C-alpha positions as CSV (number, residue, x, y, z in Angstrom):
1,K,0.0,0.0,0.0
2,D,1.3,3.2,-1.0
3,F,2.0,5.9,2.1
4,S,-0.4,8.7,2.0
5,I,0.1,11.8,4.2
6,A,-3.8,10.6,5.1
7,E,-2.2,8.1,7.2
8,A,0.2,10.0,9.2
9,S,-2.5,12.6,9.9
10,R,-3.7,11.5,13.3
11,F,0.0,12.5,14.3
12,F,-0.3,16.1,13.1
13,P,-0.8,17.5,16.5
14,I,2.5,15.8,17.8
15,T,4.0,17.3,15.0
16,G,3.1,20.6,15.9
17,A,4.0,19.8,19.7
18,V,7.6,19.3,18.4
19,I,7.7,22.1,16.1
20,G,6.3,24.3,19.2
21,L,9.1,22.7,21.4
22,L,11.8,23.3,19.2
23,S,11.0,26.8,18.9
24,V,10.4,27.3,22.5
25,L,14.2,25.9,23.0
26,V,15.1,28.3,20.5
27,F,13.3,31.1,22.0
28,W,14.8,30.3,25.4
29,L,17.9,31.2,24.2
30,F,17.0,34.3,23.1
31,S,15.3,35.0,25.9
32,W,18.6,35.4,27.8
33,F,19.1,38.7,26.2
34,D,17.6,41.7,27.7
35,L,15.4,42.1,24.7
36,P,11.8,44.1,24.5
37,E,9.0,41.7,24.1
38,S,8.3,42.8,20.8
39,I,11.5,41.9,19.6
40,L,11.1,38.4,21.2
41,S,7.7,37.7,19.9
42,L,9.2,38.5,16.2
43,L,12.1,36.3,16.8
44,L,9.6,33.4,18.1
45,L,7.7,34.0,14.8
46,L,10.4,33.6,12.5
47,I,11.6,30.7,14.3
48,M,8.2,29.0,13.7
49,T,8.1,30.0,10.2
50,L,11.6,28.8,9.5
51,L,10.9,25.5,10.8
52,T,7.5,24.8,9.2
53,G,9.2,26.3,6.1
54,A,6.5,28.9,5.7
55,L,4.1,26.0,4.2
56,H,0.8,27.4,6.3
57,D,1.4,30.9,5.3
58,D,1.8,30.3,1.8
59,G,-1.5,28.4,1.6
60,L,-3.3,31.6,3.9
61,A,-1.9,33.9,1.0
62,D,-2.8,31.4,-2.0
63,T,-6.1,30.9,-0.4
64,F,-7.2,34.7,0.2
65,D,-5.7,35.8,-3.3
66,G,-7.9,32.9,-5.1
67,L,-11.2,34.2,-3.2
68,G,-10.4,37.8,-3.6
69,G,-9.2,37.8,-7.0
70,G,-11.2,35.2,-8.7
71,I,-14.9,35.5,-10.5
72,D,-15.8,32.0,-10.7
73,R,-14.8,28.6,-9.3
74,E,-12.2,28.0,-11.8
75,E,-10.6,31.4,-12.1
76,K,-10.5,30.8,-8.4
77,L,-8.4,27.6,-8.0
78,S,-6.2,28.7,-11.0
79,I,-5.5,31.6,-9.3
80,M,-4.6,29.5,-6.1
81,R,-2.1,27.4,-8.2
82,D,-0.3,30.5,-9.1
83,S,2.9,30.8,-7.4
84,Y,2.7,34.8,-7.6
85,V,1.3,36.6,-4.7
86,G,-1.6,39.3,-4.9
87,S,-2.6,41.9,-2.9
88,Y,-5.3,39.8,-1.1
89,G,-2.5,37.5,-0.2
90,I,-0.1,40.0,1.0
91,M,-2.7,41.4,3.2
92,S,-4.1,38.0,4.7
93,L,-0.4,37.5,5.8
94,L,0.0,40.8,7.3
95,F,-3.0,40.5,9.3
96,S,-2.3,36.9,10.3
97,F,1.5,37.7,11.5
98,G,0.5,41.0,12.7
99,L,-2.4,39.3,15.1
100,R,0.3,36.4,15.8
101,W,2.9,38.9,16.7
102,A,0.8,40.8,19.0
103,A,-0.6,37.9,20.8
104,Y,2.9,36.0,21.5
105,A,4.1,39.5,22.5
106,K,1.3,39.9,25.2
107,L,2.2,35.9,26.3
108,I,5.7,37.0,26.6
109,E,4.7,39.9,29.1
110,L,2.9,37.3,31.0
111,G,5.8,35.2,31.6
112,F,8.3,32.5,29.9
113,T,6.6,29.4,31.1
114,F,3.0,30.4,30.3
115,T,4.6,31.7,26.6
116,A,6.1,28.0,26.5
117,L,3.2,26.4,27.3
118,A,1.0,28.2,24.9
119,V,3.3,28.3,22.1
120,I,4.0,24.2,22.2
121,A,-0.5,23.8,22.9
122,T,-1.5,26.3,19.8
123,A,1.1,24.6,17.5
124,S,-0.1,21.2,18.3
125,A,-3.6,21.8,18.4
126,S,-3.9,24.0,15.3
127,R,-2.5,21.2,13.3
128,A,-5.3,18.8,15.3
129,A,-7.8,20.3,13.1
130,L,-6.6,19.6,9.4
131,P,-7.6,15.6,9.6
132,P,-11.4,16.4,10.3
133,I,-11.4,19.1,7.5
134,M,-10.0,16.4,5.0
135,Y,-12.1,13.9,5.8
136,F,-15.5,16.0,5.8
137,I,-14.6,18.5,3.2
138,P,-14.2,16.6,-0.1
139,V,-11.1,18.0,-2.5
140,A,-12.1,20.8,-4.9
141,R,-10.5,19.2,-7.8
142,E,-8.5,15.7,-8.9
143,D,-5.3,17.0,-8.4
144,G,-2.7,19.0,-6.5
145,L,-1.5,18.5,-2.9
146,S,-4.8,17.7,-1.4
147,V,-5.5,14.3,-3.8
148,R,-1.8,13.3,-3.1
149,A,-2.3,13.4,0.3
150,G,-5.7,11.5,0.4
151,K,-8.5,11.2,2.7
152,P,-7.8,10.4,6.4
153,S,-10.4,7.9,7.8
154,L,-12.6,9.1,10.6
155,D,-10.7,7.2,13.5
156,R,-7.4,9.1,12.3
157,A,-9.5,12.4,12.2
158,V,-10.9,11.5,15.5
159,T,-7.6,10.6,16.6
160,S,-5.8,13.5,15.7
161,V,-8.3,15.8,17.4
162,L,-8.5,14.1,20.6
163,I,-4.5,14.2,20.7
164,G,-4.7,18.2,20.5
165,V,-7.7,18.7,22.7
166,A,-5.8,16.4,25.0
167,I,-2.4,18.9,25.0
168,L,-4.3,21.7,25.0
169,F,-6.0,20.9,28.2
170,L,-2.7,19.0,30.1
171,L,-1.0,22.3,29.2
172,L,-3.2,25.4,29.7
173,G,-6.3,24.0,31.4
174,F,-9.6,23.2,31.1
175,Q,-11.0,27.0,30.7
176,I,-8.8,27.7,27.9
177,T,-9.3,24.6,26.1
178,V,-13.2,24.7,26.2
179,I,-13.0,28.6,24.7
180,A,-10.5,27.7,22.4
181,I,-12.6,24.7,21.3
182,G,-15.5,27.0,20.6
183,L,-13.9,29.8,19.3
184,S,-12.4,27.4,16.7
185,L,-15.6,25.8,15.6
186,L,-17.5,28.8,14.9
187,V,-14.4,30.8,13.2
188,V,-12.4,28.1,11.2
189,G,-15.9,26.1,10.6
190,F,-17.4,29.1,9.0
191,F,-14.3,29.8,7.0
192,V,-14.1,26.5,5.4
193,Y,-17.8,26.0,4.9
194,F,-17.5,29.5,3.4
195,V,-14.5,28.8,1.4
196,A,-16.0,25.4,0.0
197,T,-18.9,26.9,-1.3
198,R,-16.6,29.0,-3.4
199,I,-14.7,26.5,-5.0
200,G,-16.5,23.2,-4.4
201,G,-14.4,21.9,-1.7
202,Q,-10.7,21.9,0.0
203,R,-7.3,22.1,-1.4
204,G,-3.7,22.1,0.2
205,D,-3.9,25.8,0.4
206,V,-7.0,25.8,2.6
207,L,-5.9,23.6,5.2
208,G,-2.8,25.7,5.6
209,A,-5.0,28.6,5.6
210,A,-7.1,26.9,8.3
211,Q,-4.1,26.0,10.4
212,Q,-3.1,29.7,10.3
213,L,-6.7,30.5,11.5
214,T,-7.1,28.1,14.3
215,E,-3.5,29.3,15.3
216,V,-5.0,32.9,15.7
217,T,-8.3,31.6,17.3
218,I,-6.5,29.4,20.1
219,L,-4.2,32.5,20.9
220,F,-7.2,34.8,21.2
221,A,-8.5,31.9,23.8
222,V,-5.3,32.1,25.7
223,L,-5.1,35.6,25.9
224,I,-9.0,36.0,26.9
225,V,-8.2,34.1,30.0
226,G,-4.4,35.1,30.4
227,I,-5.3,38.6,30.8
228,S,-8.5,38.5,32.9
């Protein structure tokens, strides 16, 4: 049987946790220096971006380029496949990066330990949301990354969610977990539904955009509880 990304999808949240942990370790080295929270937050985002190769950021930009620039379904899909980044894509990156930068800067003010736990939990849980999208939303076209990735089975999708929720709960507690799940279902669920109705399903770019949006949403939940 040929290997597919779908087979390993239940480990997405574990991969995210490893990315978060590695980011925290490098961030810990930077924290030795007396740098402002804004600079530390920027460096933290740089580390995470380098570790992922900006894969999800690229998906976010392509998705918004397609949604904003295309008139019909085929044109939107064509724009998403184009490597050129347009104004909608650039603006989506600016807003995503800006929101995460501000959120992490505020978290750093609350202390290194809380920041470290939030980074690991958010990196994990934001990727746990992807297998359910891959399972429930059909691919938009019969080529591209989503088709090559395959469709995970229901048990793999459920396992991914359970692992992500467990990590979120163990690191950040019950209150943040409940708020994060509620906000993510509302915001990311609506986003994926909106995109699917426009392009007829999901594709790799949409998964990248969903990860970014989930990360931002979870960070909002963390801040809601953390600063209260």
